[in-house]
N, C-alpha and C positions, 0 to 999 in steps of 0.2 A: 851266656848263661847266668839269670838272675835266681839266686835261689831265696831269700828273705826280703820282704822290705823294710823290715826295722831289726834294731840290735836290742834285744829285750833288756841291758843291763845285767845279765847273769853270765856275762862272760864273753870273749871274743867269738862272735859270731861271724861265719864267712857268708859275705853277701853277694859276689857274684865272682865268677870264673871267665874269663875268657883267654885264650891259648894266649901265653905268654905273660899274664896277668892275674892275680886275685885281689880282690877289695874284701878288706876285713876292717868293721868296726869303720867305714866312710875312709878308709889309706887304701890307696893302690900299691901293692908291692909289684917289684918285673925282676925280682930277682928270687933266687929258691930260700926260703923261710920255713920256719919253723911257728905254728899256728899253737897257743895253749889255752885253755878259757882265760886263764888268770894275764897272760903276758903274748908277747910276739918276740920271737928273735928275727931280725933279718939285719943283713944278710946272713943266710947260714954257711958256712964255708965249703963245702960241695958246690960249684955253680953246676953241674949236670950229673944225671946219674951213673956217667962213665968215671966221673971223679969220687964216687963213693969208698971209704975207708975205714976198717974196723974200727980207728978212734972217732968216726960220725957217729958210729952208733954206739960207740962208748957215752959221746957227749948225749945222745940221746937215753942213754940208761940210767945218768945223771940226774935229767930231768924227773924220773921216778913217776912218769904214767903208771897206768896199768896195760895199756893199749899204744900203740903208734900205729898212725894211717900213712904210708910211704906211697904219695901222689909222686909217681915216675914221668910225668910229662902227659905227651899228647896218646902214648898208649904205654900199656902198662908190660913194664921188664922184671924180674925177679932179681935182687941182687945175690951173688954168691953167697953160700949157706954161711960158709966159713966169716964174712963179714959180719954178720949177725950175733954172733958167738958171745958178745956182750950182753945183748939182751937173753938171749936163753938163760946165761947165768944168772940173772935173775929174775926170769921168769916174768918176762914182759911182753904181749902179747906183739905181735908184725904181721898186721894186711897189707898187703900188694895190691897197687891198681893203678890207672891210670889218673891223672889229678883230677881231673871235675866229678870222677865219682869219688876221690879221696875228700875233695870238697864237701859234696853231699853226707858222707858218710860220719866225716867230723862233727857237720853241724847236729845230726841226728843223738850220735852216741854223747857230746857236749851236753844238749837238751835235756838229755836222761839222767844229767850229773855223774857222767861218767868221766874217772880221770883219764883223759886222750889229748894226745898228741898228734896233730897233722904236720908231717914234714914233707914239704913240697918243694917239687921242681917245675920251673914253670915252661921248659922245653925236652 
């Protein structure tokens, strides 16, 4: 699923998502990753949604976004509320959706100039 034709240079835009991979600024990622307007972190420690730990949300909180879009793979799954405590402590928003929707949402928020992070699982 292609999202945009090119990267405007205003930050890392997600150009394409296919099940199992995401293309950001002309680079294909096949492992879990975090996309921020100014950088990409790949691989991100949890390989899949079931590997999520509180420490992973602490790491995301340290990045200091205003909102995190969690793409949970081909289907939407919600993390245990206790795992997200580090985000709540810092008043960082969390939206959970399947990875295709997370990619689209990230692009919209990034284009609006929001401080957003997309934490994406490919499977």
